N, C-alpha and C positions, 0 to 999 in steps of 0.2 A: 754893273752890266757885262756880259760874257764879251771878253776880247777875242778879236778874229784869231790872231796869232803873236801870244806875247812875247816870242823871240825878236820882235824888230821893234824898237823905240820908234818908227816911225807910224805904225798902225794907230790907228784911232778907234775906240771903242764904238759900239754901234749907236750908242746912246747920245755920241758926241757928231750927230750928222748936222749939216749946214740945213739952212732953207729951202735948200732944192727939192727936197724930198718931204713932203707937206705932210700927207696921211701916215698914218700910223699903222693901216692896212698894206699899204704899197710897199712902205719900209720894211715891214717885217716879211714881206714875200721877198722882196731884193735882197735881204739880209739873208734868209735861205737858200737863194740862189748864188749869193757870194760865197756862203760856207760850201755848196755843192763844188763850186770852181775851186777854192782853195783846197778842199779835199782832192780833186783832180789834179791839181798843179803837185801836191806832195808826192800822190800817189806816182805820178808819170815824170818824176823830175830828171830821170836817168836816161829819157829818151827826148826826143825834140817837142817842145810844148809851143804851139802855136797861137797866136791870139785868135786866129779865127776858129779854132778848135775849142778854144775856153769859152767864148763867146757863144758857141754853139750849146756846151754844155750850161751856160746860163739861158739859153732862149733867147738870145739877144741880138742885135746887130754888132757889129765891129765897133763901131763909133759911141752907140749908147752902153755897151759893155764898158768900155774903157773910161768913160765920164762915172759911170754908176760906180765902178771897183773903186777909182781913184776916191770919189766920194766917200766910201766906207773904209777904205784902206791907208788911205793918206799918201799913196803913192801908186805909177802906173803898174798894169800887170808886169809890163815888162822890167821894170825895176823889181816888183816883188820876186818874179822868178831867178833874177839873179842872185838876189839876198837869200833867196832859199838853196841856192845851188852852192853860193860860196858858204852858207854856214855847214853843208853838208860836206865841202872840201876840206874846210878845217876840222871837222869831227874824223875823217879818213885821214888826215896828215898826222893828227895828234896819235892814232892807233899806230903808227908805222909800219902798218902790214902790207901798203900798195905802193907801186911806182905811180910818178906822178903823170904818167899815161893810162894808167889804170883809173886813177882819181878821177882824171878830166873824162873820160868814158863815162865812170860811174855818175857823174855830175851831169851829164848830158850835152857836154861839150864834143863838136865834130872835130877839132884840132887840139894838141896841146899847146900851142902857140896861143889860140883865141882863149883857152882857159888861164895862162899865165898872164897875158895881159888884164883879163877881168878881173883875175884875183888881186894882182897888183893894184888895179885902180880902186877896187872896194877895200883893202885892206890896208894898202900902202907898202905890202911886204912880197915879194915873189912867192911863191908857195916853198921853195927851199929855204930862204930866208925866215919863213915862218916856220917851218918845222926847226931849224935851227934856235930858234928863240924858244919855242916851245922845252928843247932840250935844255937850256940854259935855265929855265924856268923850274924845272923839274928837279 
């Protein structure tokens, strides 16, 4: 079955849904909406992506959207957005063509400090440590 976003090990396949969504027609419709949301997130990751905005893309209330998204993807929308941003930041750091400030802006962070904290929390390394580690490996 189609996997929503293979880059993240926490993602579930659409086929692995719990008993929360019982009817196949409902599951198929929700799957389409979640795919539309994932596309929206990836297209707009460099700007502020708010839960209310992506819930609107899915045509759901925020509460219902968070519950359904978590069922389909295995994480909350907020966790998914962070993972996408950090994945993009890692790619940009590996290129060695941008400053940390430019990378944080390109990944949708309002401040460098927030970006650094989030990057370290997710990877265990500061952006600079990650860059140095990439140089040592190459």
